[in-house]
C-alpha positions in Angstrom: 10.2 -25.9 55.7 13.5 -27.7 55.2 16.2 -26.7 57.5 17.6 -23.2 57.8 17.7 -22.0 54.2 16.8 -18.6 52.7 13.5 -20.1 51.5 12.7 -21.4 55.0 13.5 -18.0 56.5 11.2 -16.3 54.0 8.4 -18.7 54.8 8.8 -17.9 58.5 8.7 -14.2 57.8 5.6 -14.7 55.7 4.1 -16.7 58.5 4.6 -13.8 60.9 3.1 -11.3 58.4 0.1 -13.6 57.9 -0.5 -13.9 61.6 -0.3 -10.1 62.0 -2.8 -9.7 59.1 -5.2 -12.1 60.9 -4.8 -10.5 64.3 -3.0 -13.7 65.5 -6.3 -15.7 65.3 -4.6 -18.5 63.4 -2.5 -21.4 64.7 0.2 -22.1 62.2 2.5 -25.0 63.1 5.9 -25.0 61.6 7.3 -28.4 60.6 10.9 -28.8 59.6 10.8 -31.8 57.4 14.5 -32.5 58.0 14.1 -32.6 61.7 10.7 -34.2 61.9 10.1 -36.2 58.7 7.4 -38.3 60.5 5.3 -35.2 61.2 5.8 -34.0 57.7 4.5 -37.3 56.3 1.5 -37.3 58.7 0.7 -33.8 57.6 0.8 -34.8 53.9 3.7 -32.4 53.1 5.2 -33.3 49.8 7.0 -30.1 49.0 8.2 -27.0 50.9 7.1 -24.6 51.9 3.5 -25.8 52.3 0.7 -24.0 54.1 -2.3 -26.2 54.9 -5.7 -25.7 56.4 -6.4 -29.0 58.0 -9.7 -27.7 59.6 -11.7 -28.3 56.4 -12.2 -31.4 54.3 -10.5 -32.0 52.1 -7.6 -29.9 53.5 -6.4 -27.0 51.3 -2.8 -26.8 50.6 -0.7 -23.9 49.2 2.7 -24.7 48.1 5.5 -22.1 47.3 5.9 -18.5 48.0 3.7 -17.0 50.7 4.9 -13.4 50.5 1.8 -12.0 48.9 -0.4 -12.1 52.1 -3.5 -10.9 50.2 -3.3 -13.9 47.9 -2.8 -16.3 50.8 -5.8 -14.8 52.6 -7.9 -15.1 49.5 -6.8 -18.7 48.9 -7.9 -19.7 52.3 -11.0 -17.5 52.4 -9.8 -15.2 55.0 -9.7 -11.4 55.1 -7.6 -8.9 56.8 -9.3 -7.4 59.9 -8.9 -3.9 58.6 -10.3 -4.7 55.1 -14.0 -4.1 54.6 -15.8 -7.2 53.2 
């Protein structure tokens, strides 16, 4: 995220919804690129908001609006706990 903007607040809200959907099994670090540009550079963040899965190689990155939780879960190969496979 980049500071305290409406987009950053939406990203934080989407993060909370994503964590709820996954039963809080994920660890999602929030990096404010304005406050921590070195961490953003090390994480390969080129645009905000960015959601990345660094546990796989190559890392998967989703840039933009994360409000559609089902799409985010599908992109990263995750499923809601209450959704049958």
